[in-house]
Backbone bond lengths (Angstrom), bond angles and torsions (degrees), N, CA, C in turn:
res aa  C-N    CA-C-N  psi(-1)  N-CA   C-N-CA  omega(-1)  CA-C   N-CA-C  phi
1 X - - - 1.449 - - 1.534 110.66 -
2 X 1.313 115.42 -42.90 1.461 119.94 178.95 1.529 110.68 -64.36
3 X 1.338 115.55 -38.42 1.465 120.06 178.00 1.528 110.88 -61.10
4 X 1.333 116.85 -44.52 1.466 120.49 179.39 1.523 111.51 -64.09
5 X 1.318 116.56 -33.78 1.463 119.77 177.21 1.523 111.01 -65.36
6 X 1.327 116.54 -40.89 1.467 120.00 177.16 1.527 111.25 -66.64
7 X 1.328 116.40 -39.73 1.471 120.47 177.62 1.523 109.80 -62.46
8 X 1.320 117.00 -43.93 1.462 120.88 179.13 1.524 110.93 -63.22
9 X 1.315 117.09 -42.37 1.464 120.86 178.28 1.530 110.74 -61.56
10 X 1.329 116.52 -43.28 1.468 120.54 178.41 1.529 110.95 -63.52
11 X 1.317 117.08 -38.46 1.464 120.64 178.29 1.523 111.54 -66.19
12 X 1.320 116.64 -40.90 1.470 120.32 178.93 1.528 110.19 -63.27
13 X 1.318 116.73 -44.06 1.466 120.54 177.51 1.529 110.22 -62.20
14 X 1.325 117.00 -42.78 1.467 120.94 -179.98 1.522 111.81 -62.67
15 X 1.326 116.90 -41.83 1.469 120.47 177.79 1.521 109.85 -61.61
16 X 1.320 117.08 -42.85 1.467 120.52 178.61 1.519 112.44 -62.49
17 X 1.325 116.68 -41.85 1.467 120.59 179.75 1.526 110.64 -64.64
18 X 1.328 116.96 -45.44 1.467 120.26 -179.87 1.527 110.18 -65.41
19 X 1.327 117.30 -37.93 1.465 120.46 177.99 1.526 110.92 -62.85
20 X 1.318 117.20 -44.88 1.467 120.62 179.44 1.526 110.47 -65.06
21 X 1.336 117.51 -41.22 1.469 119.80 177.08 1.525 110.84 -60.77
22 X 1.332 116.92 -39.55 1.459 120.66 178.61 1.513 112.05 -66.09
23 X 1.330 116.81 -39.85 1.465 120.18 178.73 1.522 111.34 -66.99
24 X 1.327 117.07 -39.90 1.463 120.69 177.22 1.525 109.85 -64.15
25 X 1.326 116.36 -41.10 1.461 120.68 178.00 1.530 110.59 -62.73
26 X 1.327 116.62 -43.18 1.460 120.55 -179.19 1.527 111.63 -68.66
27 X 1.324 116.70 -34.00 1.467 120.00 -179.93 1.522 111.62 -66.50
28 X 1.315 117.18 -24.49 1.452 120.78 -179.94 1.520 114.11 -87.97
29 X 1.321 117.16 6.24 1.463 120.74 -179.21 1.519 110.41 -66.03
30 X 1.316 115.87 133.56 1.462 121.24 179.65 1.526 109.80 -108.16
31 X 1.313 115.52 170.48 1.461 120.61 178.81 1.524 110.72 -62.90
32 X 1.319 116.81 -37.28 1.470 119.57 179.74 1.531 111.22 -66.21
33 X 1.342 117.11 -30.29 1.465 119.85 175.21 1.519 110.71 -65.75
34 X 1.325 116.24 -38.11 1.460 120.86 -176.99 1.520 112.49 -78.15
35 X 1.322 116.53 -35.70 1.458 119.96 -175.14 1.519 113.30 -98.69
36 X 1.312 117.83 -3.46 1.459 121.01 -179.31 1.520 111.52 -68.25
37 X 1.315 114.41 170.03 1.449 119.07 -179.52 1.525 109.68 -90.52
38 X 1.304 116.05 130.67 1.455 120.90 -178.83 1.519 111.17 73.86
39 X 1.322 116.09 175.90 1.465 119.39 179.65 1.530 111.11 -72.39
40 X 1.309 115.35 135.65 1.467 120.33 179.04 1.528 109.58 -83.24
41 X 1.318 115.35 169.54 1.469 120.50 176.61 1.527 110.33 -58.96
42 X 1.323 115.38 -40.27 1.464 120.49 -179.21 1.532 110.93 -64.98
43 X 1.326 116.73 -39.96 1.466 120.47 179.18 1.527 110.72 -66.52
44 X 1.315 117.02 -40.09 1.466 120.33 178.27 1.524 111.24 -65.67
45 X 1.340 116.47 -39.64 1.466 120.21 177.64 1.526 110.40 -66.14
46 X 1.328 116.79 -40.33 1.460 121.22 178.42 1.527 110.61 -61.98
47 X 1.323 116.20 -42.00 1.456 120.65 178.88 1.527 110.77 -64.77
48 X 1.324 117.04 -41.36 1.465 121.50 178.65 1.530 110.89 -62.97
49 X 1.332 116.80 -43.26 1.464 120.54 179.08 1.529 111.10 -65.28
50 X 1.329 116.70 -38.18 1.460 120.18 178.67 1.530 110.32 -63.96
51 X 1.322 117.39 -41.85 1.458 120.56 179.14 1.532 111.24 -65.91
52 X 1.331 117.26 -37.53 1.470 120.55 175.93 1.524 110.58 -62.05
53 X 1.334 115.67 -43.45 1.466 119.90 -179.16 1.523 110.77 -63.70
54 X 1.328 117.24 -42.83 1.462 120.89 179.53 1.527 110.48 -63.24
55 X 1.325 117.08 -41.91 1.460 120.92 178.76 1.529 110.94 -62.49
56 X 1.326 116.97 -46.37 1.466 120.54 179.95 1.525 111.42 -63.83
57 X 1.334 117.34 -38.87 1.460 120.25 178.12 1.525 110.78 -65.70
58 X 1.322 117.04 -38.26 1.463 120.44 177.54 1.518 111.87 -63.60
59 X 1.314 116.62 -43.19 1.466 120.52 178.16 1.528 109.96 -64.75
60 X 1.336 117.21 -38.65 1.469 120.53 178.39 1.526 110.80 -63.37
61 X 1.319 117.53 -39.81 1.469 120.71 178.13 1.527 110.09 -63.94
62 X 1.319 117.36 -40.07 1.466 120.62 178.18 1.527 110.55 -64.41
63 X 1.330 117.36 -42.05 1.472 120.74 178.43 1.527 110.24 -63.77
64 X 1.327 117.28 -41.31 1.470 120.41 177.57 1.521 110.37 -62.36
65 X 1.335 117.44 -41.32 1.467 120.65 178.47 1.524 110.81 -62.36
66 X 1.324 117.32 -40.72 1.470 120.71 178.34 1.523 110.45 -65.00
67 X 1.328 117.00 -42.23 1.471 120.56 178.17 1.527 110.30 -61.56
68 X 1.329 116.82 -45.60 1.464 119.99 -179.32 1.526 111.74 -65.20
69 X 1.328 117.69 -39.40 1.468 119.85 177.72 1.523 110.86 -65.86
70 X 1.319 116.60 -37.46 1.460 120.56 178.55 1.523 110.80 -65.86
71 X 1.324 116.33 -42.46 1.467 119.85 -179.82 1.526 112.14 -69.46
72 X 1.324 117.37 -35.79 1.464 119.34 -178.49 1.525 111.56 -74.72
73 X 1.321 117.99 -20.65 1.461 121.31 179.42 1.526 111.93 -78.26
74 X 1.317 117.38 -16.81 1.474 120.40 -177.56 1.491 111.80 -81.91
């Protein structure tokens, strides 16, 4: 149980870090990034960071479900 709590804490921190990296990336968007042809490097990086965040949030939800099932079984 303690191990799962540490895993959940690490996941929460990771989600926060990826979210902040995504916001910093988005804040640096220029007009040429928005009006350029095709996806820019910044847009591709933003998409990659968003997918990382979604994956980490999904894993965190699974860990929370395991913790809740463990607690309800006691």
